[in-house]
Biopython code that builds the backbone (N, CA, C, O; Angstrom):
import numpy as np
from Bio.PDB.StructureBuilder import StructureBuilder

atoms = [
    (1, "MET", "N", (-57.154, 9.556, -47.434)),
    (1, "MET", "CA", (-57.361, 10.707, -48.308)),
    (1, "MET", "C", (-56.015, 11.140, -48.884)),
    (1, "MET", "O", (-55.059, 11.365, -48.143)),
    (2, "VAL", "N", (-55.948, 11.254, -50.186)),
    (2, "VAL", "CA", (-54.720, 11.629, -50.869)),
    (2, "VAL", "C", (-54.720, 13.134, -51.127)),
    (2, "VAL", "O", (-55.708, 13.694, -51.603)),
    (3, "THR", "N", (-53.603, 13.774, -50.807)),
    (3, "THR", "CA", (-53.443, 15.200, -51.076)),
    (3, "THR", "C", (-52.512, 15.360, -52.275)),
    (3, "THR", "O", (-51.422, 14.791, -52.311)),
    (4, "ILE", "N", (-52.955, 16.136, -53.243)),
    (4, "ILE", "CA", (-52.170, 16.377, -54.445)),
    (4, "ILE", "C", (-51.542, 17.764, -54.355)),
    (4, "ILE", "O", (-52.210, 18.746, -54.032)),
    (5, "ILE", "N", (-50.257, 17.822, -54.643)),
    (5, "ILE", "CA", (-49.543, 19.100, -54.671)),
    (5, "ILE", "C", (-49.738, 19.711, -56.052)),
    (5, "ILE", "O", (-49.546, 19.039, -57.065)),
    (6, "ASP", "N", (-50.114, 20.971, -56.092)),
    (6, "ASP", "CA", (-50.365, 21.652, -57.362)),
    (6, "ASP", "C", (-49.607, 22.978, -57.393)),
    (6, "ASP", "O", (-49.839, 23.860, -56.566)),
    (7, "TYR", "N", (-48.697, 23.104, -58.360)),
    (7, "TYR", "CA", (-47.901, 24.325, -58.490)),
    (7, "TYR", "C", (-48.453, 25.282, -59.538)),
    (7, "TYR", "O", (-47.755, 26.209, -59.950)),
    (8, "SER", "N", (-49.686, 25.078, -59.975)),
    (8, "SER", "CA", (-50.254, 25.996, -60.972)),
    (8, "SER", "C", (-50.293, 27.449, -60.497)),
    (8, "SER", "O", (-50.168, 28.352, -61.326)),
    (9, "PRO", "N", (-50.461, 27.715, -59.187)),
    (9, "PRO", "CA", (-50.401, 29.120, -58.757)),
    (9, "PRO", "C", (-49.048, 29.774, -59.046)),
    (9, "PRO", "O", (-48.980, 30.982, -59.270)),
    (10, "LEU", "N", (-47.976, 28.983, -59.042)),
    (10, "LEU", "CA", (-46.640, 29.522, -59.318)),
    (10, "LEU", "C", (-46.589, 30.177, -60.686)),
    (10, "LEU", "O", (-46.107, 31.301, -60.826)),
    (11, "TRP", "N", (-47.083, 29.478, -61.688)),
    (11, "TRP", "CA", (-46.977, 29.976, -63.063)),
    (11, "TRP", "C", (-47.808, 31.249, -63.253)),
    (11, "TRP", "O", (-47.394, 32.162, -63.967)),
    (12, "GLU", "N", (-48.968, 31.306, -62.618)),
    (12, "GLU", "CA", (-49.795, 32.517, -62.689)),
    (12, "GLU", "C", (-49.114, 33.667, -61.946)),
    (12, "GLU", "O", (-49.119, 34.799, -62.428)),
    (13, "THR", "N", (-48.533, 33.391, -60.789)),
    (13, "THR", "CA", (-47.825, 34.416, -60.016)),
    (13, "THR", "C", (-46.630, 34.941, -60.797)),
    (13, "THR", "O", (-46.369, 36.144, -60.797)),
    (14, "MET", "N", (-45.908, 34.058, -61.457)),
    (14, "MET", "CA", (-44.760, 34.482, -62.265)),
    (14, "MET", "C", (-45.219, 35.405, -63.398)),
    (14, "MET", "O", (-44.584, 36.426, -63.660)),
    (15, "ARG", "N", (-46.315, 35.049, -64.067)),
    (15, "ARG", "CA", (-46.844, 35.909, -65.141)),
    (15, "ARG", "C", (-47.233, 37.277, -64.590)),
    (15, "ARG", "O", (-46.899, 38.313, -65.165)),
    (16, "ARG", "N", (-47.941, 37.259, -63.470)),
    (16, "ARG", "CA", (-48.421, 38.497, -62.868)),
    (16, "ARG", "C", (-47.268, 39.400, -62.424)),
    (16, "ARG", "O", (-47.353, 40.622, -62.544)),
    (17, "CYS", "N", (-46.204, 38.806, -61.919)),
    (17, "CYS", "CA", (-45.060, 39.570, -61.412)),
    (17, "CYS", "C", (-43.990, 39.816, -62.471)),
    (17, "CYS", "O", (-43.000, 40.499, -62.207)),
    (18, "GLY", "N", (-44.182, 39.267, -63.662)),
    (18, "GLY", "CA", (-43.221, 39.479, -64.739)),
    (18, "GLY", "C", (-41.900, 38.766, -64.531)),
    (18, "GLY", "O", (-40.851, 39.273, -64.930)),
    (19, "VAL", "N", (-41.940, 37.586, -63.905)),
    (19, "VAL", "CA", (-40.730, 36.808, -63.651)),
    (19, "VAL", "C", (-40.702, 35.616, -64.613)),
    (19, "VAL", "O", (-41.685, 34.885, -64.732)),
    (20, "SER", "N", (-39.581, 35.427, -65.290)),
    (20, "SER", "CA", (-39.448, 34.332, -66.255)),
    (20, "SER", "C", (-38.709, 33.146, -65.634)),
    (20, "SER", "O", (-38.083, 33.260, -64.581)),
    (21, "GLN", "N", (-38.802, 32.008, -66.319)),
    (21, "GLN", "CA", (-38.054, 30.838, -65.874)),
    (21, "GLN", "C", (-36.557, 31.125, -65.944)),
    (21, "GLN", "O", (-35.792, 30.633, -65.113)),
    (22, "TYR", "N", (-36.141, 31.905, -66.914)),
    (22, "TYR", "CA", (-34.727, 32.273, -67.034)),
    (22, "TYR", "C", (-34.265, 33.036, -65.790)),
    (22, "TYR", "O", (-33.158, 32.815, -65.301)),
    (23, "GLN", "N", (-35.110, 33.930, -65.281)),
    (23, "GLN", "CA", (-34.755, 34.669, -64.065)),
    (23, "GLN", "C", (-34.626, 33.727, -62.880)),
    (23, "GLN", "O", (-33.763, 33.924, -62.024)),
    (24, "LEU", "N", (-35.477, 32.699, -62.819)),
    (24, "LEU", "CA", (-35.357, 31.720, -61.738)),
    (24, "LEU", "C", (-34.022, 30.989, -61.847)),
    (24, "LEU", "O", (-33.335, 30.788, -60.845)),
    (25, "LEU", "N", (-33.657, 30.591, -63.067)),
    (25, "LEU", "CA", (-32.373, 29.915, -63.285)),
    (25, "LEU", "C", (-31.209, 30.812, -62.864)),
    (25, "LEU", "O", (-30.240, 30.331, -62.276)),
    (26, "GLN", "N", (-31.296, 32.097, -63.158)),
    (26, "GLN", "CA", (-30.242, 33.046, -62.806)),
    (26, "GLN", "C", (-30.131, 33.249, -61.292)),
    (26, "GLN", "O", (-29.101, 33.705, -60.795)),
    (27, "ASN", "N", (-31.197, 32.907, -60.564)),
    (27, "ASN", "CA", (-31.215, 33.109, -59.115)),
    (27, "ASN", "C", (-31.139, 31.803, -58.326)),
    (27, "ASN", "O", (-31.567, 31.745, -57.173)),
    (28, "GLY", "N", (-30.593, 30.753, -58.951)),
    (28, "GLY", "CA", (-30.293, 29.539, -58.203)),
    (28, "GLY", "C", (-31.330, 28.435, -58.243)),
    (28, "GLY", "O", (-31.165, 27.426, -57.557)),
    (29, "ILE", "N", (-32.394, 28.585, -59.020)),
    (29, "ILE", "CA", (-33.360, 27.503, -59.195)),
    (29, "ILE", "C", (-32.902, 26.723, -60.426)),
    (29, "ILE", "O", (-32.882, 27.264, -61.532)),
    (30, "ASP", "N", (-32.533, 25.449, -60.239)),
    (30, "ASP", "CA", (-31.959, 24.707, -61.370)),
    (30, "ASP", "C", (-33.032, 24.049, -62.245)),
    (30, "ASP", "O", (-34.216, 24.030, -61.908)),
    (31, "ASN", "N", (-32.571, 23.510, -63.384)),
    (31, "ASN", "CA", (-33.483, 22.879, -64.343)),
    (31, "ASN", "C", (-34.226, 21.694, -63.745)),
    (31, "ASN", "O", (-35.397, 21.474, -64.055)),
    (32, "LYS", "N", (-33.557, 20.931, -62.891)),
    (32, "LYS", "CA", (-34.193, 19.773, -62.253)),
    (32, "LYS", "C", (-35.363, 20.225, -61.377)),
    (32, "LYS", "O", (-36.416, 19.588, -61.356)),
    (33, "THR", "N", (-35.172, 21.310, -60.668)),
    (33, "THR", "CA", (-36.239, 21.840, -59.818)),
    (33, "THR", "C", (-37.392, 22.355, -60.666)),
    (33, "THR", "O", (-38.553, 22.111, -60.339)),
    (34, "LEU", "N", (-37.092, 23.061, -61.746)),
    (34, "LEU", "CA", (-38.151, 23.535, -62.642)),
    (34, "LEU", "C", (-38.940, 22.359, -63.198)),
    (34, "LEU", "O", (-40.163, 22.430, -63.314)),
    (35, "ASP", "N", (-38.249, 21.281, -63.542)),
    (35, "ASP", "CA", (-38.923, 20.081, -64.039)),
    (35, "ASP", "C", (-39.831, 19.489, -62.961)),
    (35, "ASP", "O", (-40.952, 19.073, -63.254)),
    (36, "SER", "N", (-39.354, 19.449, -61.724)),
    (36, "SER", "CA", (-40.175, 18.947, -60.610)),
    (36, "SER", "C", (-41.426, 19.807, -60.429)),
    (36, "SER", "O", (-42.516, 19.285, -60.196)),
    (37, "LEU", "N", (-41.264, 21.112, -60.538)),
    (37, "LEU", "CA", (-42.406, 22.016, -60.393)),
    (37, "LEU", "C", (-43.424, 21.783, -61.501)),
    (37, "LEU", "O", (-44.629, 21.781, -61.247)),
    (38, "LYS", "N", (-42.952, 21.589, -62.721)),
    (38, "LYS", "CA", (-43.852, 21.348, -63.857)),
    (38, "LYS", "C", (-44.613, 20.041, -63.702)),
    (38, "LYS", "O", (-45.741, 19.912, -64.180)),
    (39, "LYS", "N", (-43.988, 19.058, -63.025)),
    (39, "LYS", "CA", (-44.603, 17.742, -62.842)),
    (39, "LYS", "C", (-45.291, 17.600, -61.488)),
    (39, "LYS", "O", (-45.694, 16.500, -61.108)),
    (40, "ASN", "N", (-45.430, 18.715, -60.753)),
    (40, "ASN", "CA", (-46.072, 18.730, -59.430)),
    (40, "ASN", "C", (-45.435, 17.733, -58.463)),
    (40, "ASN", "O", (-46.133, 17.056, -57.707)),
    (41, "LYS", "N", (-44.105, 17.649, -58.495)),
    (41, "LYS", "CA", (-43.372, 16.795, -57.563)),
    (41, "LYS", "C", (-42.921, 17.625, -56.361)),
    (41, "LYS", "O", (-42.976, 18.855, -56.380)),
    (42, "ASN", "N", (-42.481, 16.932, -55.328)),
    (42, "ASN", "CA", (-42.055, 17.601, -54.101)),
    (42, "ASN", "C", (-40.823, 18.480, -54.322)),
    (42, "ASN", "O", (-39.942, 18.157, -55.118)),
    (43, "ILE", "N", (-40.789, 19.600, -53.594)),
    (43, "ILE", "CA", (-39.606, 20.447, -53.523)),
    (43, "ILE", "C", (-39.317, 20.690, -52.047)),
    (43, "ILE", "O", (-40.172, 20.432, -51.200)),
    (44, "THR", "N", (-38.140, 21.177, -51.733)),
    (44, "THR", "CA", (-37.785, 21.443, -50.340)),
    (44, "THR", "C", (-38.344, 22.792, -49.899)),
    (44, "THR", "O", (-38.706, 23.632, -50.723)),
    (45, "MET", "N", (-38.406, 22.979, -48.603)),
    (45, "MET", "CA", (-38.836, 24.265, -48.057)),
    (45, "MET", "C", (-37.832, 25.354, -48.423)),
    (45, "MET", "O", (-38.215, 26.505, -48.634)),
    (46, "LEU", "N", (-36.560, 25.000, -48.499)),
    (46, "LEU", "CA", (-35.533, 25.956, -48.900)),
    (46, "LEU", "C", (-35.807, 26.463, -50.327)),
    (46, "LEU", "O", (-35.663, 27.652, -50.613)),
    (47, "THR", "N", (-36.201, 25.545, -51.207)),
    (47, "THR", "CA", (-36.534, 25.932, -52.577)),
    (47, "THR", "C", (-37.772, 26.815, -52.601)),
    (47, "THR", "O", (-37.819, 27.801, -53.335)),
    (48, "LEU", "N", (-38.768, 26.468, -51.805)),
    (48, "LEU", "CA", (-39.982, 27.288, -51.724)),
    (48, "LEU", "C", (-39.638, 28.691, -51.237)),
    (48, "LEU", "O", (-40.151, 29.680, -51.761)),
    (49, "GLU", "N", (-38.771, 28.774, -50.233)),
    (49, "GLU", "CA", (-38.338, 30.070, -49.712)),
    (49, "GLU", "C", (-37.610, 30.872, -50.794)),
    (49, "GLU", "O", (-37.827, 32.076, -50.933)),
    (50, "LYS", "N", (-36.747, 30.198, -51.556)),
    (50, "LYS", "CA", (-35.994, 30.864, -52.612)),
    (50, "LYS", "C", (-36.939, 31.371, -53.703)),
    (50, "LYS", "O", (-36.788, 32.495, -54.183)),
    (51, "LEU", "N", (-37.915, 30.542, -54.097)),
    (51, "LEU", "CA", (-38.900, 30.968, -55.098)),
    (51, "LEU", "C", (-39.644, 32.218, -54.637)),
    (51, "LEU", "O", (-39.794, 33.179, -55.391)),
    (52, "CYS", "N", (-40.100, 32.192, -53.405)),
    (52, "CYS", "CA", (-40.837, 33.336, -52.860)),
    (52, "CYS", "C", (-39.965, 34.585, -52.821)),
    (52, "CYS", "O", (-40.444, 35.685, -53.096)),
    (53, "SER", "N", (-38.709, 34.424, -52.487)),
    (53, "SER", "CA", (-37.782, 35.546, -52.425)),
    (53, "SER", "C", (-37.539, 36.145, -53.809)),
    (53, "SER", "O", (-37.570, 37.364, -53.977)),
    (54, "VAL", "N", (-37.299, 35.285, -54.793)),
    (54, "VAL", "CA", (-37.024, 35.754, -56.153)),
    (54, "VAL", "C", (-38.254, 36.426, -56.757)),
    (54, "VAL", "O", (-38.149, 37.486, -57.373)),
    (55, "ILE", "N", (-39.412, 35.808, -56.578)),
    (55, "ILE", "CA", (-40.636, 36.329, -57.195)),
    (55, "ILE", "C", (-41.227, 37.479, -56.389)),
    (55, "ILE", "O", (-41.872, 38.365, -56.950)),
    (56, "GLY", "N", (-41.009, 37.470, -55.074)),
    (56, "GLY", "CA", (-41.603, 38.491, -54.209)),
    (56, "GLY", "C", (-43.029, 38.145, -53.853)),
    (56, "GLY", "O", (-43.934, 38.969, -53.984)),
    (57, "CYS", "N", (-43.227, 36.893, -53.392)),
    (57, "CYS", "CA", (-44.577, 36.428, -53.092)),
    (57, "CYS", "C", (-44.580, 35.580, -51.822)),
    (57, "CYS", "O", (-43.556, 35.447, -51.152)),
    (58, "GLU", "N", (-45.720, 35.018, -51.506)),
    (58, "GLU", "CA", (-45.898, 34.151, -50.345)),
    (58, "GLU", "C", (-46.060, 32.699, -50.810)),
    (58, "GLU", "O", (-46.372, 32.467, -51.978)),
    (59, "PRO", "N", (-45.854, 31.713, -49.919)),
    (59, "PRO", "CA", (-45.983, 30.306, -50.313)),
    (59, "PRO", "C", (-47.327, 29.963, -50.975)),
    (59, "PRO", "O", (-47.365, 29.145, -51.893)),
    (60, "GLY", "N", (-48.401, 30.563, -50.531)),
    (60, "GLY", "CA", (-49.713, 30.309, -51.129)),
    (60, "GLY", "C", (-49.823, 30.791, -52.564)),
    (60, "GLY", "O", (-50.731, 30.390, -53.292)),
    (61, "ASP", "N", (-48.891, 31.657, -52.975)),
    (61, "ASP", "CA", (-48.847, 32.115, -54.363)),
    (61, "ASP", "C", (-48.077, 31.132, -55.248)),
    (61, "ASP", "O", (-48.028, 31.298, -56.467)),
    (62, "VAL", "N", (-47.476, 30.111, -54.635)),
    (62, "VAL", "CA", (-46.643, 29.145, -55.357)),
    (62, "VAL", "C", (-47.299, 27.773, -55.418)),
    (62, "VAL", "O", (-47.254, 27.109, -56.453)),
    (63, "VAL", "N", (-47.896, 27.352, -54.333)),
    (63, "VAL", "CA", (-48.405, 25.972, -54.238)),
    (63, "VAL", "C", (-49.790, 25.949, -53.576)),
    (63, "VAL", "O", (-50.115, 26.779, -52.727)),
    (64, "LYS", "N", (-50.589, 24.966, -53.999)),
    (64, "LYS", "CA", (-51.840, 24.698, -53.299)),
    (64, "LYS", "C", (-51.981, 23.191, -53.175)),
    (64, "LYS", "O", (-51.382, 22.435, -53.940)),
    (65, "PHE", "N", (-52.773, 22.765, -52.212)),
    (65, "PHE", "CA", (-52.987, 21.353, -51.966)),
    (65, "PHE", "C", (-54.429, 21.001, -52.320)),
    (65, "PHE", "O", (-55.365, 21.683, -51.903)),
    (66, "ILE", "N", (-54.594, 19.942, -53.083)),
    (66, "ILE", "CA", (-55.925, 19.482, -53.489)),
    (66, "ILE", "C", (-56.170, 18.142, -52.837)),
    (66, "ILE", "O", (-55.378, 17.212, -52.985)),
    (67, "LYS", "N", (-57.269, 18.046, -52.115)),
    (67, "LYS", "CA", (-57.611, 16.777, -51.449)),
    (67, "LYS", "C", (-58.586, 15.993, -52.293)),
    (67, "LYS", "O", (-58.996, 14.899, -51.906)),
]
sb = StructureBuilder()
sb.init_structure("model")
sb.init_model(0)
sb.init_chain("A")
sb.init_seg("    ")
for serial, (resi, resn, name, xyz) in enumerate(atoms, 1):
    if name == "N":
        sb.init_residue(resn, " ", resi, " ")
    sb.init_atom(name, np.array(xyz, "f"), 0.0, 1.0, " ", f" {name:<3s}", serial, name[0])
structure = sb.get_structure()
């Protein structure tokens, strides 16, 4: 069984919280990481923690797994 990583919750959470991609860049999330998120590629737990800290959310607000 293949599990697909989906970061679509991130973009909705960012809209809801009023956080822009520029704000993520200003807080240490680089362009390569943003590209990985857009392409549903793996990120580190440290990056997930940083995203949650900047946006003010929980991991489930950033990523979901589709089986």
